C-alpha positions as CSV (number, residue, x, y, z in Angstrom):
1,X,0.0,0.0,0.0
2,X,2.8,2.4,0.9
3,X,4.3,1.8,-2.5
4,X,1.0,2.7,-4.2
5,X,0.9,5.9,-2.1
6,X,4.4,6.9,-3.1
7,X,3.9,6.4,-6.8
8,X,0.5,8.2,-6.5
9,X,2.2,11.2,-5.0
10,X,5.0,11.1,-7.7
11,X,2.5,10.8,-10.4
12,X,0.4,13.7,-8.9
13,X,3.4,16.1,-8.7
14,X,4.6,15.1,-12.1
15,X,1.3,15.8,-13.7
16,X,1.1,19.0,-11.8
17,X,4.5,20.0,-13.0
18,X,3.6,19.2,-16.6
19,X,0.4,21.1,-16.3
20,X,2.1,24.2,-14.9
21,X,4.7,24.1,-17.7
22,X,1.9,23.8,-20.4
23,X,0.0,26.6,-18.8
24,X,3.1,28.8,-18.6
25,X,3.9,28.2,-22.3
26,X,0.2,28.9,-23.2
27,X,0.2,32.2,-21.4
28,X,3.6,33.2,-22.9
29,X,2.4,32.3,-26.4
30,X,-0.7,34.5,-26.0
31,X,1.5,37.6,-26.0
32,X,2.6,37.2,-29.6
33,X,0.7,40.0,-31.3
34,X,0.3,40.0,-35.1
35,X,1.1,43.2,-36.8
36,X,-0.1,44.3,-40.2
37,X,2.8,45.3,-42.5
38,X,2.9,47.3,-45.8
39,X,3.9,44.5,-48.0
40,X,1.4,42.9,-50.5
41,X,1.1,39.5,-52.0
42,X,4.1,38.0,-53.8
43,X,6.5,39.6,-51.4
44,X,9.4,37.9,-49.5
45,X,12.9,38.4,-48.1
46,X,11.9,40.8,-45.2
47,X,14.8,42.6,-43.6
48,X,14.3,44.6,-40.3
49,X,16.5,47.4,-38.9
50,X,15.9,49.4,-35.8
51,X,17.6,52.6,-34.7
52,X,16.1,52.2,-31.3
53,X,13.1,54.4,-31.8
54,X,11.9,53.5,-35.3
55,X,11.7,50.2,-37.3
56,X,12.6,49.9,-41.0
57,X,11.4,47.1,-43.1
58,X,12.7,46.3,-46.6
59,X,11.5,43.5,-48.9
60,X,11.3,42.3,-52.5
61,X,8.0,42.0,-54.3
62,X,7.5,40.3,-57.7
63,X,5.5,41.3,-60.7
64,X,6.1,38.6,-63.4
65,X,9.7,38.9,-64.2
66,X,10.2,42.2,-62.4
67,X,11.8,42.3,-58.9
68,X,11.0,45.5,-56.8
69,X,12.9,46.5,-53.7
70,X,10.6,48.4,-51.3
71,X,10.8,49.9,-47.9
72,X,8.7,51.4,-45.2
73,X,9.2,52.9,-41.6
74,X,7.2,52.1,-38.5
75,X,7.0,55.0,-36.1
76,X,4.8,55.5,-33.2
77,X,2.8,52.4,-34.0
78,X,2.1,53.6,-37.7
79,X,3.6,52.4,-41.0
80,X,4.6,55.3,-43.2
81,X,3.5,54.7,-46.9
82,X,5.9,52.2,-48.5
83,X,8.4,53.4,-51.1
84,X,9.7,51.6,-54.2
85,X,13.5,52.1,-54.2
86,X,14.5,50.4,-57.4
87,X,13.5,47.5,-59.7
88,X,14.9,45.2,-62.4
89,X,14.5,42.1,-64.3
90,X,18.2,41.0,-64.0
91,X,18.5,40.5,-60.3
92,X,19.7,37.5,-58.3
93,X,16.9,36.9,-55.8
94,X,17.8,34.2,-53.3
95,X,16.3,32.9,-50.1
96,X,19.5,33.2,-48.1
97,X,21.3,36.0,-49.8
98,X,18.8,38.9,-49.4
99,X,18.8,42.7,-49.5
100,X,19.8,44.8,-46.5
101,X,18.7,48.0,-45.0
102,X,20.2,50.3,-42.4
103,X,19.5,54.0,-41.3
104,X,21.9,56.6,-39.9
105,X,20.7,60.1,-38.9
106,X,18.1,60.0,-41.6
107,X,20.4,58.5,-44.3
108,X,19.3,55.1,-45.6
109,X,21.5,52.5,-47.2
110,X,20.1,49.4,-49.0
111,X,21.6,46.6,-51.0
112,X,20.5,44.1,-53.7
113,X,22.1,41.7,-56.0
114,X,22.3,42.1,-59.8
115,X,23.4,39.5,-62.3
116,X,26.7,40.3,-64.0
117,X,26.9,37.3,-66.4
118,X,25.0,34.1,-67.2
119,X,26.6,32.0,-64.5
120,X,24.4,30.9,-61.6
121,X,26.5,32.7,-59.0
122,X,27.8,35.6,-61.0
123,X,26.3,38.8,-59.5
124,X,27.4,42.1,-58.0
125,X,26.3,43.9,-54.9
126,X,24.5,47.1,-55.8
127,X,23.7,49.9,-53.3
128,X,21.1,52.6,-53.0
129,X,21.8,55.6,-50.6
130,X,19.2,58.1,-49.5
131,X,20.9,61.4,-48.3
132,X,18.7,63.0,-45.8
133,X,20.4,66.4,-46.3
134,X,19.7,66.6,-50.1
135,X,16.4,64.5,-49.9
136,X,17.7,62.5,-52.9
137,X,18.6,59.0,-53.7
138,X,21.8,57.7,-55.3
139,X,20.8,54.5,-56.9
140,X,22.3,51.4,-58.4
141,X,26.0,52.0,-57.6
142,X,28.4,49.0,-57.1
143,X,30.0,48.2,-53.8
144,X,33.1,46.5,-55.1
145,X,35.5,47.5,-57.8
146,X,37.1,44.2,-58.9
147,X,35.2,43.9,-62.2
148,X,35.2,40.1,-62.1
149,X,32.3,38.0,-63.2
150,X,31.9,36.2,-59.9
151,X,29.9,36.0,-56.8
152,X,29.5,38.9,-54.4
153,X,26.9,38.9,-51.7
154,X,25.8,38.0,-48.2
155,X,26.0,41.7,-47.1
156,X,25.7,43.1,-43.7
157,X,25.4,46.9,-43.0
158,X,25.7,48.9,-39.9
159,X,25.5,52.7,-39.3
160,X,28.9,54.1,-38.5
161,X,30.6,57.4,-37.5
162,X,30.0,60.7,-39.3
163,X,26.7,59.5,-40.9
164,X,28.6,56.7,-42.8
165,X,27.9,53.0,-42.9
166,X,30.1,50.0,-42.4
167,X,29.5,47.2,-45.0
168,X,30.9,43.7,-45.0
169,X,30.3,41.0,-47.6
170,X,31.5,37.7,-49.2
171,X,33.6,38.4,-52.3
172,X,34.3,35.7,-54.9
173,X,36.7,37.7,-57.2
174,X,39.3,35.0,-56.6
175,X,37.0,32.1,-57.3
176,X,36.1,33.2,-60.8
177,X,35.9,30.1,-63.0
178,X,35.1,27.5,-60.5
179,X,32.3,28.3,-58.0
180,X,29.2,27.0,-59.8
181,X,28.4,24.4,-57.2
182,X,29.7,26.1,-54.1
183,X,32.2,23.5,-53.6
184,X,34.8,23.7,-56.4
185,X,36.9,26.9,-56.8
186,X,38.9,28.8,-59.3
187,X,42.2,30.3,-58.3
188,X,41.4,30.7,-54.6
189,X,38.7,30.6,-52.0
190,X,35.8,33.0,-51.1
191,X,37.1,36.1,-49.3
192,X,35.5,38.3,-46.6
193,X,35.8,42.0,-47.2
194,X,34.8,45.2,-45.4
195,X,34.4,48.9,-46.5
196,X,33.0,52.3,-45.4
197,X,30.2,53.9,-47.5
198,X,30.1,57.7,-46.8
199,X,27.0,59.7,-46.9
200,X,27.8,61.1,-50.3
201,X,28.1,57.6,-51.7
202,X,31.9,57.4,-51.9
203,X,33.4,54.1,-50.8
204,X,36.8,53.8,-49.0
205,X,38.8,51.6,-46.7
206,X,37.9,48.5,-48.7
207,X,39.9,45.7,-47.1
208,X,40.1,41.9,-47.2
209,X,39.3,40.6,-43.6
210,X,39.7,36.9,-44.2
211,X,41.0,35.3,-47.4
212,X,39.3,31.9,-46.9
213,X,35.7,31.6,-45.7
214,X,32.7,29.5,-46.1
215,X,31.0,30.2,-49.5
216,X,27.4,31.0,-48.9
217,X,26.7,31.6,-45.2
218,X,25.4,35.1,-44.3
219,X,27.7,37.5,-42.5
220,X,26.7,39.6,-39.5
221,X,28.2,42.9,-38.2
222,X,27.8,45.1,-35.1
223,X,29.3,48.3,-33.7
224,X,30.9,48.1,-30.3
225,X,32.0,50.7,-27.8
226,X,34.6,53.3,-29.0
227,X,33.5,52.7,-32.6
228,X,34.7,49.1,-32.6
229,X,33.8,47.2,-35.7
230,X,32.7,43.5,-35.2
231,X,32.1,41.0,-37.9
232,X,31.1,37.3,-37.4
233,X,31.0,34.8,-40.1
234,X,31.5,31.1,-41.0
235,X,35.2,30.4,-41.6
236,X,36.7,27.6,-43.6
237,X,40.0,25.8,-42.8
238,X,42.1,23.9,-45.1
239,X,40.7,20.8,-43.5
240,X,37.1,21.9,-44.2
241,X,36.3,22.9,-40.5
242,X,33.6,25.5,-40.9
243,X,33.2,27.2,-37.4
244,X,32.2,30.7,-36.6
245,X,34.9,33.4,-36.5
246,X,35.0,36.9,-35.3
247,X,37.0,39.9,-36.7
248,X,37.4,43.1,-34.7
249,X,38.7,46.5,-35.6
250,X,39.7,48.9,-32.8
251,X,41.2,52.4,-32.9
252,X,44.3,51.1,-31.1
253,X,45.0,47.9,-33.0
254,X,43.2,48.2,-36.4
255,X,42.0,44.7,-37.6
256,X,42.9,42.0,-35.2
257,X,43.4,38.3,-36.1
258,X,40.2,36.3,-36.1
259,X,39.1,34.3,-33.1
260,X,37.0,31.3,-33.1
261,X,33.5,31.3,-31.4
262,X,32.5,28.1,-29.6
263,X,35.2,25.9,-31.2
264,X,32.6,23.3,-32.6
265,X,35.1,21.7,-34.9
266,X,32.3,21.1,-37.4
267,X,33.9,19.5,-40.5
268,X,31.7,19.6,-43.5
269,X,32.5,19.3,-47.2
270,X,29.9,21.8,-48.4
271,X,28.4,25.2,-47.2
272,X,25.5,24.7,-44.8
273,X,24.0,28.1,-45.9
274,X,23.4,29.0,-42.2
275,X,25.4,31.9,-40.9
276,X,25.6,33.6,-37.5
277,X,24.1,36.7,-35.9
278,X,25.7,39.2,-33.6
279,X,24.7,42.2,-31.5
280,X,26.2,44.5,-28.9
281,X,25.2,46.4,-25.8
282,X,27.6,49.0,-24.5
283,X,30.8,47.0,-24.0
284,X,29.2,43.6,-24.3
285,X,28.8,41.3,-27.3
286,X,26.7,38.3,-28.0
287,X,26.8,35.8,-30.9
288,X,24.2,33.2,-32.0
289,X,24.9,30.5,-34.5
290,X,23.9,27.1,-36.0
291,X,26.1,24.1,-36.0
292,X,25.6,20.6,-37.2
293,X,28.4,18.9,-35.5
294,X,27.6,15.4,-34.2
295,X,24.9,15.1,-36.9
296,X,22.5,17.2,-34.9
297,X,21.4,20.8,-35.5
298,X,22.0,23.0,-32.6
299,X,21.6,26.8,-31.9
300,X,24.2,28.1,-29.6
301,X,24.8,31.5,-28.0
302,X,28.1,32.9,-26.5
303,X,28.7,36.2,-24.7
304,X,31.9,38.2,-24.8
305,X,34.5,37.1,-22.2
306,X,33.2,33.4,-22.5
307,X,33.2,32.7,-26.3
308,X,34.5,29.2,-25.7
309,X,31.5,28.1,-23.5
310,X,28.4,28.4,-25.6
311,X,24.9,28.1,-24.2
312,X,22.5,25.9,-26.2
313,X,19.0,27.2,-26.6
314,X,17.1,24.9,-29.0
315,X,15.0,21.8,-28.0
316,X,16.8,19.5,-30.4
317,X,17.6,19.0,-34.1
318,X,17.4,22.7,-34.8
319,X,17.1,24.1,-38.4
320,X,18.9,27.2,-37.4
321,X,18.6,30.5,-39.3
322,X,19.3,32.6,-36.3
323,X,19.0,36.2,-35.2
324,X,19.9,37.9,-31.9
325,X,19.2,41.2,-30.1
326,X,21.0,42.2,-26.8
327,X,18.7,43.4,-24.1
328,X,21.4,44.3,-21.5
329,X,25.1,43.7,-21.0
330,X,24.2,40.1,-19.8
331,X,21.0,39.2,-21.6
332,X,19.9,38.6,-25.3
333,X,16.8,37.5,-27.1
334,X,17.5,34.8,-29.7
335,X,15.3,33.8,-32.7
336,X,15.7,30.5,-34.6
337,X,13.8,27.7,-36.4
338,X,13.3,24.2,-35.2
339,X,10.9,21.2,-35.7
340,X,8.1,20.8,-33.2
341,X,6.3,17.5,-33.8
342,X,5.1,17.6,-37.4
343,X,5.5,21.3,-37.6
344,X,8.4,23.7,-38.3
345,X,8.3,26.7,-35.8
346,X,10.0,30.1,-35.2
347,X,11.2,30.2,-31.6
348,X,12.2,33.1,-29.4
349,X,13.8,33.0,-26.0
350,X,15.7,35.2,-23.6
351,X,19.1,33.8,-22.6
352,X,21.5,35.2,-19.9
353,X,25.3,35.0,-19.9
354,X,25.1,32.8,-16.8
355,X,23.2,30.1,-18.8
356,X,19.7,30.8,-17.6
357,X,17.1,30.6,-20.3
358,X,13.6,31.9,-20.2
359,X,10.5,29.9,-21.5
360,X,10.7,29.7,-25.3
361,X,8.0,31.5,-27.2
362,X,6.6,30.0,-30.4
363,X,6.2,33.1,-32.7
364,X,4.6,31.1,-35.6
365,X,4.5,27.9,-37.6
366,X,6.6,28.2,-40.7
367,X,8.1,25.9,-43.4
368,X,11.6,24.4,-43.3
369,X,11.7,24.9,-47.2
370,X,14.3,27.4,-48.3
371,X,11.7,29.7,-49.7
372,X,10.7,30.6,-46.1
373,X,14.0,32.3,-45.7
374,X,15.5,33.7,-42.5
375,X,13.2,35.3,-39.8
376,X,14.2,38.7,-38.6
377,X,14.4,40.1,-35.1
378,X,14.8,43.8,-34.0
379,X,13.9,45.7,-30.8
380,X,12.3,49.2,-30.6
381,X,11.8,50.5,-27.0
382,X,10.5,47.7,-24.8
383,X,9.1,45.6,-27.8
384,X,10.6,42.9,-30.0
385,X,9.5,42.7,-33.6
386,X,9.7,39.6,-35.8
387,X,9.2,39.3,-39.6
388,X,9.2,36.2,-41.7
389,X,8.1,34.9,-45.1
390,X,5.0,32.7,-45.4
391,X,5.2,30.4,-48.5
392,X,2.4,29.0,-50.6
393,X,2.3,27.0,-53.8
394,X,2.3,30.0,-56.2
395,X,2.9,33.0,-54.0
396,X,4.5,34.2,-50.8
397,X,3.7,36.9,-48.3
398,X,5.4,38.6,-45.3
399,X,4.0,38.4,-41.8
400,X,5.1,40.3,-38.7
401,X,4.5,39.9,-34.9
402,X,5.6,41.8,-31.7
403,X,6.4,40.5,-28.3
404,X,6.8,42.7,-25.1
405,X,10.0,42.3,-23.3
406,X,8.3,42.0,-20.0
407,X,7.0,38.4,-20.8
408,X,10.4,37.0,-21.7
């Protein structure tokens, strides 16, 4: 009889604990608020940028063979009328290599990819710059000056000093002649480069940051204290280890040698098309990334001062496609995709540098297909905003949601 009583008590508390967890998850998920956005049907590739007070959204819409780059601004709870920046029929439109947008003191810089030849991966990075002083656009100017018919893309843009922008990208000028399947190369490997775009559209300080990197994983950039430049990317060793690296520029030391984040030792023959994310808060930095080491997808987070000891945030067998926003010097919000039963979902969680995680919030169901792209995360005030692509058989659309920080 006493054994029956013991197991009854264990069963009761187990059920109670499970019920409380389910109730907590249900309450948390109720705070995901759907937000209307200015994009129309046949739109995809959303990109969010926040200056802390306003939210900027760029996206591509399709009309037959025409690709159109649009943007709008969300201020005081209202979307301003959307604006068409530029359009073309010769663009490279790709689920993982998407346009970027950033704002700096009213100036706006956007990017897109334009085909330069008939090869699958022969395209250039083109820029569009709005100058708030003159109220005019400088459109369709090229980021790089190498003139090769090769791959250039996976751009990251951050506002920088004197109303300028720091831009980093993957540059295939040395791979010309052998990059069609993202595994064979021409004369050399894919490079990582960086440059400054000034408010008049001039480009300077173009510099190679790493001469051998993974071919088609997105880059990420952030600005630290004292105008420090931070770039994170998937590196590529001669032995095909493709872990995450960080490059830093400081006023005292210029560009420092790369450091490895996490040290996964993930050896993979091809590119996983799954790059990292980075953000800063005052003097702190946090990096989120996907790794498939051990034949299981994982989403890890590491904070500055402890890059070798990552914190895993996913529930298992993650898909990745991460984003991150720092909330304080010791906390960050992380966004990623993972399977949940028969579904694929977008997850959001708060993680602390001491390893404490909050209750994950399911933002939405999605698709693991490439066309669903990379969900985006930004913060304005005390609210997080998420944007993602919803795919259908013959069309796609962009959806958005918000989550208050006080529920994380």
